[in-house]
C-alpha positions in Angstrom: 43.7 19.9 52.8 45.6 20.6 56.0 47.5 23.4 54.4 44.2 25.3 54.0 44.0 25.4 57.8 47.6 26.6 58.0 46.8 29.4 55.6 43.7 30.5 57.6 46.0 31.0 60.7 49.2 32.5 59.2 49.8 36.2 59.4 47.4 36.5 62.3 48.0 37.8 65.9 47.5 35.6 68.9 43.9 36.8 69.5 43.0 36.5 65.8 44.4 32.9 65.8 42.4 32.1 68.8 39.2 33.3 67.2 40.1 31.5 63.9 40.9 28.3 65.8 37.5 28.4 67.5 35.7 29.0 64.1 37.6 26.1 62.5 36.5 23.8 65.3 32.9 25.0 65.2 32.7 24.6 61.4 33.8 21.0 61.8 31.3 20.5 64.6 34.0 19.8 67.1 33.0 20.5 70.7 35.7 22.2 72.8 36.1 23.7 76.2 38.0 26.8 77.2 40.5 27.2 80.1 41.1 30.8 80.9 44.1 31.4 83.2 46.2 34.0 84.8 50.0 33.4 85.1 52.1 36.2 86.6 50.9 39.3 84.8 49.6 37.4 81.8 46.1 36.2 80.9 45.7 33.4 78.4 43.3 30.8 77.0 43.8 27.1 76.3 41.4 25.3 74.0 40.6 21.7 75.0 39.0 18.9 72.9 38.2 15.5 74.3 37.4 12.5 72.1 37.2 8.7 72.8 35.7 7.3 76.0 34.9 10.5 77.8 34.1 8.5 81.0 37.6 7.2 81.2 40.0 8.8 83.7 43.0 7.4 81.7 43.9 9.7 78.9 46.4 10.6 76.2 47.3 14.2 75.4 48.2 15.5 72.0 49.1 19.2 71.9 50.2 22.2 69.9 50.3 25.9 70.6 48.4 28.7 68.8 50.4 31.7 69.9 53.0 33.2 67.6 56.2 35.2 67.6 55.5 38.9 66.6 56.6 39.5 63.1 56.4 35.9 62.0 53.5 34.4 59.9 53.7 31.4 62.2 52.9 28.8 59.5 55.2 26.0 60.8 55.4 27.3 64.3 52.8 26.3 65.1 49.9 26.4 62.7 51.2 23.2 61.3 50.5 21.5 64.6 47.0 23.0 64.8 46.2 21.7 61.4 47.4 18.2 62.3 45.6 18.0 65.6 42.3 19.2 63.9 42.7 16.3 61.4 43.5 13.8 64.2 40.3 14.9 66.0 38.2 14.2 62.9 39.8 10.8 62.5 39.7 9.7 66.1 36.1 10.7 66.9 35.0 8.0 64.3 36.8 5.3 66.3 35.7 3.4 69.4 38.4 4.0 72.0 38.7 2.6 75.5 40.5 5.7 76.9 40.0 9.4 76.5 42.2 11.4 74.1 42.6 15.1 75.0 43.8 17.5 72.3 45.1 20.8 73.8 45.8 24.0 71.9 48.1 25.8 74.3 48.5 29.6 74.6 51.6 31.5 75.6 54.2 28.8 74.6 56.4 31.4 73.0 56.8 33.6 76.2 57.5 30.7 78.6 55.0 27.9 78.2 52.5 29.7 80.5 49.6 27.8 78.9 50.9 24.3 79.6 52.1 25.3 83.1 48.7 26.6 83.9 47.0 23.5 82.5 49.1 21.3 84.8 48.4 23.5 87.8 44.6 23.0 87.2 44.3 19.5 85.9 47.4 17.8 87.2 48.8 14.7 85.5 47.1 11.9 87.3 45.9 9.1 84.9 47.9 10.6 82.1 49.2 7.8 79.8 51.5 9.9 77.5 51.8 13.3 75.9 53.0 14.2 72.4 53.5 17.8 71.6 53.8 19.1 68.0 56.3 21.7 66.9 57.5 22.5 63.3 55.7 19.6 61.6 55.2 20.9 58.1 58.7 21.2 56.6 60.6 18.1 55.6 60.3 14.3 55.3 61.8 12.8 58.4 60.3 12.8 61.9 62.4 14.0 64.8 61.7 13.0 68.4 63.0 15.2 71.1 64.2 16.0 73.7 65.4 12.4 74.4 67.2 12.5 77.7 67.6 10.3 80.7 64.2 11.5 81.8 62.3 9.9 79.0 64.7 7.6 77.0 63.0 4.5 78.4 59.4 5.8 78.4 56.6 3.9 76.7 55.7 7.1 75.0 59.0 6.9 73.1 58.9 3.1 72.6 55.3 3.3 71.2 56.0 5.9 68.6 59.3 4.2 67.6 57.3 1.0 67.1 54.7 2.8 64.9 57.3 4.6 62.8 59.2 1.3 62.2 55.9 -0.4 61.2 55.1 2.4 58.8 58.7 2.5 57.5 59.1 6.2 58.2 62.6 7.4 58.8 63.1 9.1 62.1 65.9 10.5 64.3 66.1 10.9 68.1 67.8 14.0 69.3 68.6 15.5 72.7 67.6 18.8 74.2 67.9 21.6 71.6 69.9 24.7 72.6 67.7 27.9 73.0 64.5 26.1 72.0 61.7 24.5 74.1 58.2 23.1 73.7 55.2 22.5 75.9 56.3 19.0 76.6 59.0 20.5 78.8 56.3 21.6 81.3 55.4 18.0 81.8 58.9 16.7 81.8 59.9 19.3 84.4 57.2 18.2 86.7 58.5 14.6 86.7 56.2 13.1 84.0 58.6 11.1 81.8 56.2 9.9 79.1 56.3 13.2 77.2 58.1 14.2 74.1 57.9 16.5 71.1 57.4 15.6 67.5 59.0 17.7 64.7 59.6 17.2 61.0 62.9 18.0 59.2 64.4 17.5 55.7 66.6 14.4 55.4 69.2 16.4 53.6 69.7 18.6 56.6 69.9 15.8 59.2 73.7 16.0 59.7 73.6 19.8 60.0 70.7 19.5 62.5 72.6 16.9 64.5 75.6 19.3 64.7 73.3 22.2 65.6 71.8 20.2 68.5 75.2 19.7 70.0 76.0 23.5 69.7 76.1 25.9 72.7 73.9 28.9 72.9 76.6 31.3 71.8 77.3 29.3 68.6 73.6 29.2 67.8 73.4 33.0 68.1 76.5 33.4 65.9 75.2 31.0 63.3 71.9 32.8 63.3 73.4 36.2 62.5 75.8 34.7 59.9 73.1 32.7 58.2 74.7 29.3 58.9 71.8 27.7 60.6 70.0 24.7 58.9 67.2 26.1 56.7 64.4 24.9 59.0 65.8 27.0 61.8 66.4 30.0 59.5 62.7 29.9 58.8 61.8 29.5 62.5 60.6 32.6 64.2 61.3 34.6 61.1 59.2 36.6 58.5 59.8 33.6 56.2 57.8 31.1 58.3 55.2 30.9 55.5 52.9 28.2 54.3 54.6 28.2 50.9 57.5 26.3 52.5 55.3 23.5 54.0 54.0 20.3 52.4 50.7 18.5 52.7 52.6 15.2 52.8 54.5 16.2 56.0 51.2 17.2 57.7 49.4 14.0 56.7 52.4 11.9 57.7 52.3 13.2 61.3 48.6 13.0 61.4 48.6 9.3 60.4 51.4 8.5 62.8 49.5 10.1 65.8 46.3 8.1 65.0 48.3 4.8 65.0 50.1 5.8 68.2 46.8 6.5 69.9 45.4 3.2 68.8 48.4 1.3 70.1 48.5 3.1 73.4 44.7 2.7 73.8 45.0 -1.1 73.2 47.9 -1.4 75.7 46.5 0.8 78.4 42.8 -0.3 78.5 40.8 0.0 81.6 
């Protein structure tokens, strides 16, 4: 079960999560490489797994981050993403793909996306087909695609996942840039790569409250936080209550299945 992976990671520090992630990959006989980097006064480590046609320059990136906010168990943010990516790796390595698929477990997302910024600095974005980053993917039953802005509203990354979600009859919502919040997809968008977006999961019953939240300004978000008026998924976010007990296996499996189908569709449409 994917929740078992989440439980192995929650309540652990960044270094403990890194060690646990490596052990999870080793136990599943998944080969990985390590990118050690320095950014400003910080040192970090990205974990990279490649599957598919390893000789291909064209590639798709699926990503999550393993670092965690101090004081939070970090189940949904972002152990849920790690569990999903691990499952996707297992599924994709059984398939014959024309392009390469790169799974990246970024470090230092919480303190400023230093891991993804350092990745781009080293590897650049040439021959990158699309990037999908995972944040908060274990709580709820609808898929949220964000931040949908003028930068990526017409991208094939968005068109492809929309097509897959419609084919699978999965309810989804597109939202703009969230106040206060960010994800590693922003590092790519900010460098001019428009085929990047973030995938999250949310409860359908909270969709109107979340839409209202998205349109809030920073000051209202802070006020709602201290008065307990945020949608529940954001009350759990970065809090001591970000526990695996709030997550569902169905949500994790749903995102995993969607990502596999998205990769297959992109791989077919962007063959060498």
